N, C-alpha and C positions, 0 to 999 in steps of 0.2 A: 721527811726525805732530805738527804744532804744535797748540796750543790754538786753538779757534775763537774769533774775536772777533765780538762782536755789533755790528751797525751801529746808529747812533743811531736812536732811535725817531722817527717823524714827529711824534709827540705827546710832547714832553719830559716831561710830567707823567704819562704812561702807565706803568702797572706791567706791561704785557704786551710784553716785548722781542721775542717771536717773532711778528712780523707781516710781511706782505709789504713788500718794499723798494720805495719809490716813486722816480721819477726825481729828485725834489727831494732825497731822502736820498743817492742815488748822486752827484748833483752836489756835495753837501756833502762826501762822502767824497773825491771827486777833488780838490776845491779846498782842503780843510782837512787831513783825516787822511792823504791819500796824496800831498800836494803835493811831498814830498821823495823819493818813490819814483822811481827812474830810468825814463825813458820807454820803454826797451826791456825792461821787466819783463813776463814772460809772464803773461797772464790765463788761469787754469785754472778750469773748472767741474766741480763734483761731480755725479755722476749721481743722488744722493739726499741727504737731510738727515743721514744717518748717516756720510757721507763715504766712500761706495763709488764705484768707477768714476770716475776723474778724466780730463778731457780739456781741451785748450786751447780757449779761446774762439775761434771762427772767423768767425761772422757774426751778423747781427741782422736783425730785420724789425719793422715796425710793424704791429700787428694788433689784434684784440680778444680778450680772454680771459674765460672764464666757468668757474667751478667746476662741473664736471658729474658728478664721481665722488664727491667729498667736499668739505669746506671747503678742503682743501689740494691737491687734484688736479683738473685740469680740461683744457680744450682751447682751442686758439686758432682764431680765425675771421677771414676777410678783412674789411678795412675796407669801409664802405659804398660808397666811390668805386670800389674794385676790383670789387665785385659789380655795380655799375651798368655797368661797361665790359665784363663778361665773362659771357656766358650760361652757359657751362659751370660757372663758379664758383657762379652763382645756383642751378643745378640740384644741384650737389654739396653746397652749404650752404643748403639750403632751410629748415632748422629751426634757426636760430641762437637760443640762449636770450636772453630779454630782459635777462638780467643781464650779458651780454657788455659789457665795458668796455675802453676803449683801453689798449693795453699795448705795451711795448718788449720784444720776445722775443729772448733771447740763445740762440744755438745753439753747441753744442760741435763741435769738429773731428771727433770720433769717437763 
């Protein structure tokens, strides 16, 4: 296994490197740090922060995320426009936390 590399912090003066990755940081990585990586390089996701259970990146969705179990574990919820268009979703997700924030959700293949 290779050493994990830390993504640049969204706040360069911050001393807390372990923080959620934002789209701005992902864009920075793609444009700067990964610009010479071949385009056919496989993107693989780990099942947890210890590096267990790996799977290739397969799809993504835009949703809302809220920590619901701890500061580091939570759930995703539909966007407001999806709820407005779908009664079943409104019933299924009747209690969305007020802390739910827009998120880009990445899903593994397996």
